[in-house]
C-alpha positions as CSV (number, residue, x, y, z in Angstrom):
1,M,-19.7,-11.5,-2.8
2,S,-18.2,-12.0,0.6
3,P,-16.7,-9.0,2.4
4,Y,-13.3,-10.7,2.6
5,L,-13.2,-11.4,-1.1
6,R,-14.2,-7.8,-1.9
7,L,-11.5,-6.5,0.4
8,A,-8.9,-8.8,-1.1
9,A,-9.9,-7.6,-4.6
10,T,-9.6,-4.0,-3.5
11,A,-6.2,-4.6,-2.0
12,A,-5.0,-6.3,-5.2
13,L,-6.2,-3.4,-7.3
14,V,-4.5,-0.8,-5.1
15,A,-1.2,-2.8,-5.3
16,T,-1.3,-3.0,-9.0
17,L,-2.1,0.7,-9.5
18,A,0.6,1.9,-7.2
19,A,4.2,2.4,-8.5
20,C,7.2,3.3,-6.5
21,G,8.6,6.3,-8.3
22,S,11.9,8.0,-7.9
23,T,11.2,10.8,-5.4
24,T,10.8,10.3,-1.7
25,G,7.2,11.5,-1.7
26,D,6.3,9.1,-4.6
27,R,7.8,6.2,-2.8
28,A,6.1,7.1,0.5
29,L,2.7,7.5,-1.1
30,S,2.8,4.3,-3.1
31,A,4.1,2.3,-0.2
32,A,1.4,3.7,2.0
33,L,-1.2,2.7,-0.5
34,I,0.2,-0.8,-0.8
35,G,0.6,-1.1,3.0
36,G,-2.9,0.2,3.6
37,G,-4.4,-2.3,1.2
38,G,-2.5,-5.2,2.8
39,G,-3.2,-4.0,6.3
40,A,-7.0,-3.8,5.5
41,V,-6.9,-7.4,4.3
42,V,-5.1,-8.6,7.4
43,G,-7.3,-6.4,9.6
44,A,-10.4,-7.8,8.1
45,V,-9.3,-11.3,9.0
46,A,-8.5,-10.2,12.5
47,G,-11.8,-8.3,12.9
48,N,-10.9,-4.6,12.3
49,P,-10.1,-3.6,8.7
50,L,-9.9,0.1,9.4
51,A,-7.2,-0.3,12.1
52,G,-5.3,-2.7,9.9
53,A,-5.4,-0.2,7.0
54,A,-4.2,2.6,9.3
55,V,-1.3,0.6,10.7
56,G,-0.3,-0.9,7.3
57,G,-0.5,2.5,5.6
58,A,1.6,4.2,8.2
59,A,4.2,1.4,8.1
60,G,4.3,1.5,4.3
61,A,4.8,5.2,4.3
62,V,7.7,5.0,6.6
63,V,9.3,2.2,4.6
64,G,8.7,4.0,1.3
65,A,10.2,7.2,2.7
66,V,13.4,5.7,3.9
67,A,14.0,3.5,0.8
68,T,16.1,4.9,-2.0
69,P,15.4,4.6,-5.7
70,R,18.3,2.1,-5.8
71,D,16.5,-0.1,-3.2
72,I,13.1,0.0,-4.9
73,D,12.4,1.4,-8.3
74,L,9.3,0.1,-10.2
75,G,9.4,3.0,-12.6
76,R,7.3,6.1,-13.1
77,P,4.2,6.3,-10.8
78,A,0.7,6.2,-12.3
79,W,-0.1,9.7,-11.0
80,R,2.7,11.4,-12.9
């Protein structure tokens, strides 16, 4: 299996397991997971998946923290 396909499968798994939640912490955590997975895929194509995951995770955490449940609410998170 190619490393790009493996990375894409991992990102898809992370995205499907993460839920937004109703608290600020839940939204920040789930968005960081989704952003990190997406960033890793983009980073792998660009040549550095670790940097992509770090940037994507940080950006996702910020977006999740500032979003309100009214903006994004996918239900109860998997970890609750």
